[in-house]
C-alpha positions as CSV (number, residue, x, y, z in Angstrom):
1,M,135.3,-109.7,36.8
2,K,135.6,-107.5,39.9
3,N,137.6,-104.9,38.0
4,L,134.9,-104.9,35.3
5,Q,132.1,-104.3,37.8
6,C,134.1,-101.5,39.4
7,W,134.6,-99.9,36.0
8,I,130.9,-100.1,35.1
9,F,130.0,-98.7,38.5
10,T,132.4,-95.8,37.9
11,I,130.9,-95.0,34.5
12,L,127.3,-95.1,35.8
13,F,128.3,-92.8,38.7
14,L,129.9,-90.3,36.3
15,L,126.8,-90.4,34.0
16,L,124.6,-89.5,37.0
17,L,126.8,-86.5,37.7
18,L,127.1,-85.4,34.1
19,P,123.8,-83.4,33.8
20,N,124.7,-81.2,36.8
21,S,128.2,-80.5,35.6
22,V,126.9,-79.7,32.1
23,S,124.2,-77.4,33.3
24,A,126.5,-75.5,35.7
25,V,127.6,-72.1,34.4
26,G,130.2,-69.7,35.7
27,C,132.0,-66.5,35.0
28,K,134.4,-68.2,32.5
29,D,131.4,-68.8,30.3
30,L,130.0,-65.3,30.7
31,D,132.8,-63.1,29.2
32,S,130.7,-60.6,27.2
33,N,127.5,-58.6,27.5
34,E,125.8,-60.8,24.9
35,K,126.6,-64.0,26.7
36,I,125.5,-62.6,30.1
37,Q,122.3,-61.2,28.7
38,A,121.5,-64.6,27.1
39,F,122.2,-66.3,30.4
40,M,120.0,-63.9,32.4
41,K,117.1,-64.2,30.0
42,G,117.1,-68.0,30.5
43,A,117.7,-67.7,34.3
44,Y,114.6,-65.4,34.7
45,E,112.4,-68.1,33.2
46,S,112.7,-69.8,36.6
47,N,110.2,-67.2,37.7
48,P,106.8,-68.5,36.6
49,L,105.5,-64.9,36.4
50,L,107.8,-64.3,33.5
51,R,107.0,-67.5,31.5
52,K,105.0,-67.2,28.3
53,N,102.9,-70.4,28.6
54,V,102.0,-71.3,32.2
55,S,99.2,-72.0,34.6
56,F,99.5,-71.8,38.4
57,T,97.9,-70.7,41.6
58,L,99.6,-68.5,44.2
59,T,99.1,-66.6,47.4
60,L,99.8,-62.9,47.1
61,D,100.6,-61.0,50.3
62,T,101.3,-57.3,50.0
63,C,101.8,-54.5,52.5
64,E,102.8,-50.9,52.7
65,G,104.2,-48.8,55.5
66,K,102.9,-49.6,59.0
67,V,100.6,-52.3,57.7
68,C,103.7,-54.5,57.2
69,R,104.0,-54.8,61.0
70,S,100.4,-55.9,61.5
71,K,99.8,-59.7,61.0
72,S,96.0,-59.2,61.1
73,K,95.9,-56.4,58.5
74,R,98.3,-58.3,56.2
75,A,96.1,-61.4,56.5
76,A,93.0,-59.5,55.6
77,Q,94.7,-58.3,52.3
78,K,96.0,-61.8,51.2
79,E,94.7,-63.1,48.0
80,I,94.7,-66.5,46.3
81,L,95.2,-66.0,42.5
82,R,94.9,-68.3,39.5
83,I,97.2,-67.1,36.8
84,Q,97.3,-68.2,33.2
85,K,99.6,-66.9,30.5
86,F,99.6,-67.8,26.8
87,E,101.7,-66.0,24.3
88,N,100.9,-62.2,24.7
89,K,97.8,-62.8,26.8
90,R,97.5,-62.9,30.6
91,R,94.7,-63.8,33.0
92,I,94.7,-63.2,36.8
93,F,91.7,-64.5,38.6
94,A,91.2,-63.5,42.3
95,K,89.8,-66.8,43.7
96,K,89.9,-65.6,47.3
97,G,90.5,-62.3,49.0
98,P,89.3,-58.7,48.9
99,N,89.2,-58.6,45.0
100,A,87.4,-62.0,44.5
101,P,85.7,-62.9,42.2
102,R,87.2,-60.2,40.0
103,C,89.7,-61.0,37.2
104,V,92.1,-59.0,35.1
105,I,92.9,-60.0,31.5
106,Q,95.5,-58.5,29.3
107,R,95.5,-58.9,25.5
108,G,98.2,-57.0,23.7
109,G,97.8,-53.3,24.5
110,R,94.4,-53.6,26.2
111,R,93.5,-54.6,29.8
112,F,90.1,-55.8,30.8
113,V,88.8,-55.8,34.4
114,C,85.9,-58.2,34.8
115,S,83.8,-57.9,38.0
116,S,82.5,-61.5,38.0
117,C,84.7,-64.4,37.1
118,G,85.1,-68.1,37.6
119,V,87.8,-70.7,37.0
120,V,87.3,-70.3,33.2
121,A,84.6,-67.6,32.9
122,N,84.9,-63.8,32.6
123,E,81.9,-61.6,32.9
124,N,81.0,-57.9,33.1
125,C,84.3,-56.8,31.6
126,R,85.5,-53.2,31.0
127,S,88.4,-52.3,28.8
128,F,91.3,-50.0,29.7
129,P,94.6,-49.2,28.0
130,A,97.3,-51.4,29.5
131,D,99.4,-49.4,32.0
132,G,102.8,-50.8,31.1
133,S,104.5,-53.8,32.5
134,T,103.2,-54.1,36.1
135,I,102.2,-57.7,36.5
136,F,99.9,-57.2,39.5
137,P,98.2,-53.8,39.8
138,G,98.8,-52.5,43.3
139,T,102.1,-54.4,43.8
140,N,105.8,-53.6,43.2
141,I,106.3,-56.6,40.8
142,D,107.2,-55.3,37.4
143,S,108.4,-57.3,34.4
144,A,110.2,-54.2,33.2
145,D,112.7,-54.7,36.0
146,F,113.8,-57.9,34.4
147,S,113.8,-56.6,30.8
148,L,116.1,-53.8,31.9
149,T,119.2,-56.0,31.8
150,S,118.3,-57.4,28.4
151,G,118.3,-54.0,26.7
152,A,121.0,-51.5,26.0
153,V,123.5,-51.5,28.8
154,K,126.9,-49.8,29.4
155,E,128.7,-52.7,31.0
156,M,128.1,-56.1,32.4
157,T,130.6,-58.0,34.5
158,C,130.6,-61.4,36.1
159,T,132.5,-62.0,39.3
160,K,133.4,-65.1,41.3
161,L,132.5,-65.2,45.0
162,K,134.3,-66.8,48.0
163,N,131.4,-69.3,48.1
164,P,132.0,-71.3,44.8
165,K,128.3,-72.2,44.7
166,F,127.4,-68.6,43.7
167,F,128.5,-65.8,41.5
168,K,127.4,-62.2,40.9
169,I,126.7,-60.1,37.8
170,D,127.0,-56.3,37.9
171,T,125.1,-54.4,35.3
172,L,125.5,-50.7,34.6
173,T,122.5,-49.4,32.6
174,K,122.1,-46.5,30.3
175,T,121.1,-43.2,31.7
176,K,117.6,-41.9,31.1
177,S,118.8,-39.9,28.1
178,G,120.3,-43.2,26.8
179,G,116.9,-45.0,26.8
180,N,116.6,-46.2,30.4
181,K,113.2,-45.0,31.7
182,S,113.1,-47.0,34.9
183,G,115.4,-44.7,36.9
184,Y,117.7,-47.5,37.9
185,D,121.3,-47.1,36.9
186,R,122.8,-50.3,38.3
187,V,121.6,-53.9,38.8
188,L,123.5,-56.2,41.0
189,S,122.3,-59.8,41.0
190,Y,123.5,-63.1,42.5
191,Y,123.1,-66.6,41.0
192,D,123.2,-70.2,42.0
193,K,125.9,-71.7,39.8
194,S,124.7,-75.3,39.6
195,K,121.0,-74.4,38.9
196,G,121.7,-71.2,36.8
197,V,118.9,-69.3,38.7
198,P,118.8,-66.0,40.5
199,I,119.0,-65.7,44.3
200,T,118.7,-61.9,44.6
201,V,118.3,-59.0,42.1
202,N,119.1,-55.6,43.5
203,F,118.2,-52.3,41.8
204,F,120.1,-49.1,42.5
205,A,119.5,-45.4,41.6
206,D,122.2,-42.9,42.3
207,K,124.0,-45.5,44.5
208,V,120.9,-46.0,46.7
209,L,119.3,-49.5,46.8
210,R,115.7,-49.0,45.7
211,K,114.3,-52.5,45.1
212,V,115.2,-56.1,45.9
213,Y,113.8,-59.3,44.4
214,R,114.8,-62.2,46.6
215,F,114.4,-65.9,45.6
216,F,115.1,-68.6,48.1
217,P,117.3,-71.6,47.2
218,K,115.4,-74.1,49.3
219,Y,112.1,-73.1,47.6
220,Y,113.4,-73.9,44.1
221,V,111.8,-77.1,42.7
222,K,112.5,-79.0,39.6
223,V,109.5,-79.3,37.2
224,G,110.5,-81.5,34.3
225,D,114.0,-80.3,33.5
226,K,113.4,-76.7,34.7
227,W,114.3,-75.2,38.1
228,I,111.3,-73.1,39.2
229,S,111.1,-70.6,42.0
230,T,108.0,-71.2,44.2
231,V,108.6,-68.3,46.7
232,M,109.5,-64.7,46.0
233,R,109.8,-61.6,48.1
234,V,110.0,-58.1,46.5
235,R,110.8,-55.1,48.6
236,T,110.8,-51.4,47.6
237,T,113.7,-50.1,49.8
238,N,115.4,-47.0,51.0
239,G,119.0,-47.9,51.0
240,S,118.8,-51.3,52.8
241,E,116.8,-54.4,52.2
242,K,115.7,-54.3,55.9
243,K,114.5,-50.7,55.4
244,F,111.5,-51.3,53.1
245,V,108.4,-49.2,52.4
246,F,106.5,-51.8,50.4
247,E,106.7,-55.6,50.3
248,T,105.1,-58.3,48.2
249,L,105.4,-61.9,49.0
250,T,104.3,-64.7,46.7
251,H,104.3,-68.5,47.0
252,I,102.9,-71.1,44.7
253,N,100.1,-73.2,46.3
254,K,99.7,-76.9,46.4
255,K,96.7,-79.0,45.8
256,N,96.4,-82.5,47.3
257,G,100.1,-82.2,48.2
258,K,101.1,-81.4,44.6
259,L,102.4,-78.1,43.4
260,N,99.7,-76.3,41.5
261,L,102.0,-75.3,38.6
262,Y,102.0,-76.4,35.0
263,L,104.6,-75.1,32.5
264,D,102.2,-75.8,29.6
265,L,98.7,-74.3,30.1
266,I,97.0,-77.3,28.5
267,D,98.4,-79.6,31.1
268,D,96.4,-78.0,33.9
269,P,93.6,-80.6,34.7
270,E,91.2,-77.8,35.7
271,L,91.5,-76.5,32.1
272,K,90.8,-79.9,30.5
273,N,88.7,-79.5,27.3
274,V,89.0,-75.7,27.6
275,S,90.4,-73.8,24.6
276,P,93.3,-71.5,25.7
277,E,91.7,-68.7,23.7
278,S,88.4,-68.9,25.5
279,L,90.2,-68.2,28.9
280,F,90.9,-64.7,27.6
281,S,87.5,-64.0,26.1
282,T,85.8,-60.8,27.4
283,D,82.7,-60.8,25.2
């Protein structure tokens, strides 16, 4: 009987470990450009800004040059934003901060700036052509940085590190004449093996480090069965991450002690009985 109990305990213990071992990915699984690109596409969905159907609230903190060294000036520029994305539509509502109560809505190739907005209302809107892939106007966060590695590339290699918890992927991109308009020719990124999520993504041009996206392992949280990054730092650099000329910090806010993040827009209680389409109305 005792042996049977031990056997059952062992099986249960292994079953508890199984999900982590199955989800873990390493360089042996990433032996071609196609496999690496598929992995990176899934890994980037840990960033809520890149998800197609999501609702969340975050604090945006940006600075440039000497302002980055002034706590008071940075604090004056901070904004609390409510963000909703649904298919090819995006809404960013400045709830608090220098741009409140303005909102910016993007539908396909058009961008609308509305001077008076609420949680679900958009008023006094003007239309402009969308200016590419910048997620937040006035920041250095750009979705094109992440699509760069999913396009045409010269070479992608995965390398093990001394710390077995992490691995790196080195991407050599096409030159400008080969279709790369970003100016970056190399992307060096590091990943958490067990979670399958990025830790840093480094962009180089002519061997000089130009931008760093940094995600922090302790600020990843599990929402359902997805690992989601709740804190991100983006630095436009001049050769070193410590030598930066522009910085954007974001962190997802909490409400009543609960993360204000919903991976399906209709699950947001503040949008109860609100049609997703109406959120992006500018009439």
